[in-house]
N, CA, C and O of each residue as an XYZ file, in Angstrom:
320
protein
N      86.494     13.415    181.606
C      85.478     12.789    180.501
C      85.601     13.383    179.297
O      86.049     14.529    179.282
N      85.277     12.813    178.194
C      85.548     13.359    176.905
C      84.069     13.020    176.185
O      83.297     12.177    176.642
N      83.770     13.919    174.833
C      82.706     13.505    174.414
C      83.152     12.680    173.313
O      84.329     12.523    172.989
N      81.993     12.086    172.676
C      82.586     10.937    171.762
C      81.536     10.713    170.556
O      80.335     10.766    170.823
N      81.901     10.499    169.423
C      81.423     10.283    168.243
C      81.726      9.423    167.400
O      82.719      9.530    166.679
N      80.893      8.417    167.367
C      80.845      7.181    166.428
C      79.803      7.416    164.970
O      78.670      7.894    164.921
N      80.707      6.862    163.813
C      79.736      6.572    162.412
C      80.141      5.331    162.053
O      81.290      4.905    162.168
N      79.096      4.681    161.568
C      78.677      3.470    161.115
C      78.326      3.905    159.526
O      77.622      4.850    159.171
N      79.036      2.921    158.668
C      78.080      3.001    157.275
C      78.069      1.435    156.825
O      78.937      0.577    156.988
N      76.605      1.343    156.112
C      76.569      0.028    155.673
C      76.199      0.223    153.841
O      75.409      1.120    153.545
N      76.786     -0.619    152.738
C      76.239     -0.269    151.601
C      75.324     -1.328    151.306
O      75.505     -2.534    151.476
N      74.184     -0.663    150.782
C      72.775     -1.301    150.581
C      72.789     -1.338    148.874
O      73.743     -0.897    148.234
N      71.765     -1.841    148.338
C      71.609     -1.624    146.895
C      70.686     -0.078    146.458
O      70.607      0.604    145.436
N      70.154     -0.015    147.689
C      69.789      1.580    147.477
C      70.852      2.616    148.078
O      70.517      3.778    148.311
N      71.984      2.203    148.290
C      73.025      3.575    148.607
C      73.803      3.298    149.713
O      73.820      2.141    150.134
N      74.571      4.319    150.358
C      75.103      3.857    151.765
C      74.346      4.606    152.813
O      74.114      5.814    152.748
N      73.937      3.734    153.880
C      73.259      4.016    154.942
C      74.067      4.425    156.029
O      75.084      3.745    156.159
N      73.911      5.332    156.842
C      74.741      5.803    158.166
C      74.154      5.702    159.416
O      72.938      5.891    159.443
N      74.634      5.488    160.302
C      74.330      5.857    161.790
C      75.410      6.357    162.603
O      76.485      5.760    162.665
N      75.147      7.552    163.305
C      76.032      8.022    163.942
C      75.280      8.488    165.489
O      74.171      8.952    165.752
N      76.453      8.119    166.325
C      76.080      8.698    168.045
C      76.917      9.172    168.252
O      78.006      8.772    167.840
N      76.752     10.314    169.038
C      77.152     11.315    169.550
C      76.990     11.609    171.251
O      75.990     12.192    171.671
N      77.893     11.222    172.011
C      77.854     11.326    173.697
C      78.483     12.830    173.774
O      79.544     13.160    173.245
N      77.625     13.679    174.536
C      78.197     14.893    174.849
C      77.283     15.527    175.923
O      76.117     15.160    176.070
N      77.919     16.591    176.741
C      77.212     17.275    177.563
C      76.216     18.313    177.353
O      76.458     19.134    176.468
N      75.163     18.413    178.001
C      74.227     19.585    177.542
C      74.797     20.735    178.501
O      75.876     20.708    179.092
N      73.728     21.866    178.529
C      74.153     23.000    179.095
C      74.146     22.977    180.579
O      74.573     23.867    181.315
N      73.472     21.565    181.014
C      73.283     21.921    182.761
C      74.416     20.645    183.031
O      74.083     19.863    183.922
N      75.668     20.385    182.365
C      76.515     19.401    183.015
C      75.824     18.068    182.957
O      76.242     17.267    183.793
N      74.858     17.638    182.162
C      74.012     16.432    182.030
C      74.720     15.764    180.834
O      75.596     16.363    180.209
N      74.344     14.573    180.542
C      74.868     14.124    179.424
C      73.705     13.832    178.412
O      72.530     13.725    178.765
N      74.089     13.729    177.291
C      73.212     13.518    176.344
C      73.663     12.479    175.070
O      74.751     12.740    174.558
N      72.992     11.457    174.586
C      73.228     10.499    173.612
C      72.540     10.792    172.466
O      71.419     10.284    172.480
N      72.836     11.537    171.295
C      72.296     11.816    170.427
C      72.451     10.643    169.246
O      73.499     10.003    169.336
N      71.772     10.359    168.413
C      71.474      9.312    167.689
C      71.142      9.983    166.225
O      70.269     10.849    166.280
N      71.686      9.729    164.954
C      71.466     10.346    163.499
C      71.487      9.208    162.583
O      72.446      8.461    162.391
N      70.184      9.142    161.966
C      70.570      7.988    160.768
C      69.770      8.822    159.742
O      69.093      9.845    159.845
N      70.179      7.801    158.451
C      69.871      7.958    157.196
C      70.489      7.238    156.022
O      70.997      6.121    156.112
N      70.413      7.946    154.919
C      71.064      7.614    153.729
C      71.680      8.597    153.336
O      71.113      9.689    153.311
N      73.160      8.436    152.881
C      74.000      9.648    152.116
C      73.476     10.107    151.119
O      73.215      9.240    150.284
N      73.130     11.408    150.766
C      72.515     11.864    149.639
C      71.164     12.118    149.814
O      70.588     12.821    148.984
N      70.604     11.684    150.703
C      68.919     12.003    150.968
C      68.435     12.617    152.013
O      69.018     12.513    153.093
N      67.547     13.193    151.912
C      67.136     14.211    152.755
C      66.290     13.463    154.265
O      66.164     14.064    155.332
N      65.831     12.150    154.007
C      65.418     11.323    154.778
C      66.215     10.878    155.942
O      67.386     10.578    155.712
N      65.797     10.789    157.092
C      66.732     10.331    158.356
C      66.206     10.967    159.484
O      65.471     11.932    159.278
N      66.451     10.595    160.732
C      66.229     11.227    161.830
C      67.027     11.329    162.810
O      67.996     10.571    162.782
N      66.924     12.062    163.714
C      67.820     12.276    164.949
C      67.100     11.969    166.282
O      65.903     12.218    166.136
N      67.354     11.560    167.422
C      67.008     10.997    168.462
C      67.705     11.392    169.625
O      68.781     10.798    169.692
N      67.482     12.273    170.699
C      68.256     12.651    171.817
C      67.849     11.746    173.030
O      66.668     11.583    173.338
N      68.864     11.183    173.682
C      68.396     10.244    174.648
C      68.970     10.887    176.097
O      70.186     11.022    175.965
N      68.581     11.282    177.285
C      68.939     11.564    178.572
C      69.771     10.385    178.894
O      69.448      9.228    178.623
N      71.089     10.821    179.612
C      71.728      9.736    180.334
C      71.703     10.047    181.743
O      71.398     11.205    182.030
N      71.995      9.148    182.788
C      72.061      9.448    184.000
C      73.206      9.992    184.312
O      73.242     10.941    185.096
N      74.321      9.478    183.749
C      75.790      9.630    183.949
C      76.439      9.416    182.778
O      75.834      9.044    181.772
N      77.750      9.637    182.805
C      78.573      9.404    181.516
C      78.837      8.114    181.387
O      78.942      7.689    180.236
N      79.005      7.204    182.489
C      79.059      5.997    182.407
C      77.410      5.349    182.069
O      77.461      4.204    181.618
N      76.641      5.656    182.152
C      75.457      5.342    181.559
C      75.589      5.724    180.104
O      75.289      4.775    179.380
N      75.840      6.495    179.637
C      76.081      7.324    178.479
C      77.114      6.129    177.486
O      76.773      5.700    176.384
N      78.120      5.847    178.050
C      78.965      4.813    177.497
C      78.258      3.525    177.326
O      78.337      2.907    176.264
N      77.559      3.092    178.349
C      76.896      1.900    178.453
C      75.888      1.716    176.937
O      75.942      0.831    176.083
N      75.047      2.857    177.023
C      74.095      2.945    175.968
C      74.804      3.216    174.595
O      74.137      2.975    173.589
N      75.836      3.599    174.471
C      76.447      3.787    173.283
C      77.280      2.573    173.043
O      77.467      2.623    171.827
N      77.802      1.664    173.426
C      78.068      0.214    173.739
C      76.968     -0.518    172.971
O      77.050     -1.131    171.906
N      75.903     -0.302    173.781
C      74.554     -1.244    173.101
C      74.480     -0.815    171.741
O      74.108     -1.634    170.901
N      74.800      0.439    171.374
C      74.145      0.810    169.692
C      75.370      0.133    168.924
O      75.216     -0.353    167.803
N      76.606      0.130    169.596
C      77.668     -0.408    168.784
C      77.403     -1.947    168.413
O      77.548     -2.457    167.302
N      76.956     -2.605    169.664
C      76.571     -4.052    169.347
C      75.589     -4.042    168.135
O      75.656     -4.794    167.163
N      74.821     -3.228    168.317
C      73.601     -3.445    167.367
C      73.847     -3.171    166.245
O      73.494     -3.986    165.392
N      74.494     -2.011    165.846
C      75.183     -1.903    164.559
C      75.850     -3.040    163.878
O      75.562     -3.521    162.782
N      76.864     -3.424    164.771
C      77.736     -4.689    164.094
C      76.772     -6.042    163.684
O      76.966     -6.837    162.764
N      75.824     -6.026    164.547
C      74.619     -7.208    164.114
C      74.097     -6.958    162.900
O      73.893     -7.906    162.141
N      73.788     -5.624    162.508
C      73.210     -5.359    161.300
C      74.396     -5.428    160.229
O      73.983     -5.621    159.085
N      75.324     -5.350    160.315
C      76.279     -5.544    159.101
C      76.928     -4.049    158.845
O      77.561     -3.757    157.830
N      76.681     -3.224    159.858
C      77.512     -1.645    159.579
C      78.672     -2.107    160.011
O      78.859     -3.080    160.741
N      79.731     -1.125    159.373
C      81.215     -1.177    159.473
C      81.669      0.188    160.149
O      81.683      1.242    159.514
N      82.007      0.100    161.371
C      82.589      1.475    162.122
C      83.714      2.113    161.165
O      84.832      1.613    161.040
N      83.347      3.102    160.604
C      84.205      4.448    159.736
C      84.906      5.509    160.363
O      85.912      5.977    159.829
N      84.415      5.994    161.595
C      85.028      7.046    162.423
C      84.895      6.961    164.134
O      83.861      6.819    164.787
N      85.946      7.064    164.502
C      85.679      7.122    166.274
C      86.638      8.246    166.620
O      87.839      8.353    166.371
N      85.608      9.245    167.405
C      86.504     10.350    168.041
C      85.922     10.178    169.507
O      86.346     10.880    170.425
């Protein structure tokens, strides 16, 4: 099972908005989905950690985020 990182961007009239998702293990071998979003060049933004019941649960949550980003006009620019 590998750690994953995805980044989406969207160009708006106020600049480039971004949204990142990281699926990674914590110190106790659990899985955490970390979401980071904001505007490039701005200090504003947020970080949210969400515990996942399993790696599979994390993948499902990441897929849901991906669908939502696509619906909102974001473009996937980086996938690891």
